[in-house]
C-alpha positions as CSV (number, residue, x, y, z in Angstrom):
1,M,-7.5,-8.9,15.9
2,S,-5.1,-6.8,14.1
3,M,-1.4,-7.3,14.0
4,T,-1.0,-3.3,13.4
5,T,-0.4,-0.5,16.0
6,Q,-3.4,2.1,15.5
7,P,-2.2,5.5,14.6
8,I,-3.9,8.7,16.0
9,E,-6.0,9.1,12.5
10,S,-7.0,5.9,10.6
11,H,-5.0,4.7,7.6
12,E,-7.2,5.8,5.2
13,V,-7.4,9.5,6.5
14,H,-3.6,9.1,6.2
15,S,-3.9,8.0,2.8
16,Q,-6.3,10.2,1.2
17,R,-3.8,13.5,3.2
18,L,-0.8,11.9,1.3
19,L,-2.8,11.8,-1.9
20,S,-3.3,15.7,-1.5
21,H,0.1,16.3,-0.4
22,A,1.2,14.5,-3.1
23,R,-0.4,16.6,-5.3
24,E,0.8,19.5,-4.0
25,M,4.6,18.6,-3.8
26,L,3.9,17.8,-7.6
27,A,2.7,21.2,-8.4
28,G,5.6,22.6,-6.5
29,G,8.2,20.5,-8.6
30,D,9.3,18.7,-5.8
31,R,9.9,15.3,-7.2
32,L,11.2,13.1,-4.2
33,Q,8.2,14.3,-1.7
34,A,5.9,13.5,-4.2
35,S,7.3,10.3,-5.2
36,E,7.3,9.5,-1.1
37,K,3.8,11.0,-0.4
38,I,2.3,8.8,-3.5
39,W,4.2,5.3,-1.6
40,G,2.8,6.5,1.4
41,A,-0.9,6.8,0.4
42,V,-0.9,3.4,-1.1
43,A,0.9,1.9,2.0
44,H,-1.4,3.5,4.4
45,A,-4.5,2.0,2.0
46,V,-3.1,-1.4,2.1
47,K,-2.7,-1.2,6.1
48,A,-6.4,0.0,6.2
49,L,-7.5,-3.0,4.0
50,A,-4.9,-5.0,6.6
51,D,-6.7,-3.9,9.6
52,E,-10.4,-4.1,8.8
53,R,-9.6,-7.6,7.6
54,G,-7.2,-8.5,11.1
55,W,-4.3,-9.1,8.4
56,P,-1.2,-8.7,9.8
57,Y,1.0,-5.8,8.6
58,L,4.0,-5.5,9.8
59,F,6.8,-5.2,7.4
60,H,7.3,-2.8,4.0
61,Q,7.4,-6.4,2.5
62,D,3.7,-6.8,3.8
63,A,2.1,-4.5,1.4
64,G,3.0,-6.6,-1.8
65,V,2.5,-9.8,-0.3
66,I,-1.3,-8.7,0.5
67,T,-2.0,-6.9,-2.9
68,S,-0.6,-9.8,-4.6
69,Y,-3.4,-12.2,-2.7
70,V,-6.0,-9.4,-3.1
71,A,-5.1,-9.8,-6.9
72,Q,-5.4,-13.2,-6.9
73,Q,-8.5,-13.4,-5.3
74,V,-10.6,-11.0,-7.2
75,G,-8.9,-12.5,-10.7
76,N,-7.5,-8.4,-11.1
77,H,-3.5,-8.6,-11.9
78,D,-4.3,-4.9,-13.1
79,I,-3.4,-4.7,-8.9
80,E,-0.4,-6.3,-8.6
81,T,0.9,-4.2,-11.9
82,Y,-0.3,-0.9,-10.3
83,F,1.5,-1.6,-7.8
84,A,5.1,-2.5,-8.7
85,A,4.7,0.7,-10.4
86,V,3.7,2.8,-7.2
87,E,6.4,0.8,-5.0
88,N,9.5,1.7,-7.0
89,L,8.2,6.1,-6.4
90,H,9.6,4.7,-2.5
91,R,13.3,3.7,-4.7
92,N,12.6,7.2,-6.3
93,F,12.8,9.2,-3.2
94,Y,16.5,7.6,-2.4
95,E,17.6,8.0,-6.1
96,D,15.5,10.7,-7.7
97,V,15.8,9.2,-11.4
98,W,12.4,9.7,-12.1
99,G,11.2,13.5,-13.8
100,L,7.6,15.2,-12.9
101,D,6.1,14.3,-15.9
102,V,6.7,10.3,-14.8
103,I,5.9,10.6,-11.1
104,A,2.6,12.3,-12.5
105,R,1.5,9.0,-14.6
106,R,2.5,7.3,-11.1
107,L,0.1,9.7,-8.9
108,S,-2.6,8.1,-11.8
109,V,-1.7,5.1,-11.1
110,A,-1.4,5.2,-7.6
111,E,-5.2,6.1,-7.7
112,Q,-6.2,3.8,-9.7
113,L,-4.9,1.4,-7.8
114,L,-6.8,2.3,-4.6
115,A,-10.0,2.4,-6.6
116,L,-9.2,-1.3,-7.4
117,L,-8.1,-2.5,-3.8
118,S,-11.0,-0.8,-2.4
119,A,-13.4,-2.4,-4.8
120,A,-11.6,-5.9,-3.8
121,N,-12.3,-5.2,-0.4
122,D,-16.0,-4.8,-0.9
123,T,-16.5,-8.3,-3.1
124,M,-14.1,-10.2,-1.5
125,A,-15.8,-12.5,1.7
126,Q,-15.3,-11.0,5.1
127,D,-13.9,-14.2,6.8
128,L,-11.2,-14.8,3.9
129,P,-7.8,-15.9,6.0
130,M,-5.2,-13.7,5.8
131,P,-2.1,-14.6,2.8
132,T,-0.7,-17.9,2.9
133,D,2.7,-16.5,1.1
134,G,5.8,-18.6,3.6
135,R,7.6,-15.6,3.7
136,Y,4.9,-13.6,4.9
137,R,3.9,-16.2,7.7
138,N,7.4,-16.5,8.5
139,R,7.6,-12.9,9.5
140,V,4.3,-12.8,11.2
141,Q,5.3,-15.8,13.6
142,R,8.7,-14.4,14.5
143,S,7.4,-10.9,15.1
144,R,4.6,-12.7,17.3
145,A,7.5,-14.6,19.2
146,A,9.7,-11.5,19.7
147,S,6.3,-9.4,21.3
148,C,6.1,-12.3,23.7
């Protein structure tokens, strides 16, 4: 059973749409919207992976836990590196510190990350339990207790 709320469209559809919007925003010179769209595309891709596996994704921090766990499971730590690079785009939305060239490179990194996550999801055991990170488990338990 998935702990995430199901959107009207799948997270995968949202992810691809946000990547398309990011390209449009970059072409139009909108650094802030491009940054947030790229980050959103990655967040939705991680939510799609979590949903497929029945892993909770309740908070922003869960994306980092999940990507780190996936990286460990498949032995590809580029996943963690790429995730960190893209996650900083969320901060850029608020602080506007990077130019279009940096954001364009991060878009390329995001696309590589999405490909790595997809490949990892295809190779991991289907019954792989959710991440065991203590902070993640505690957030899940607190959320479950609050919803009762």
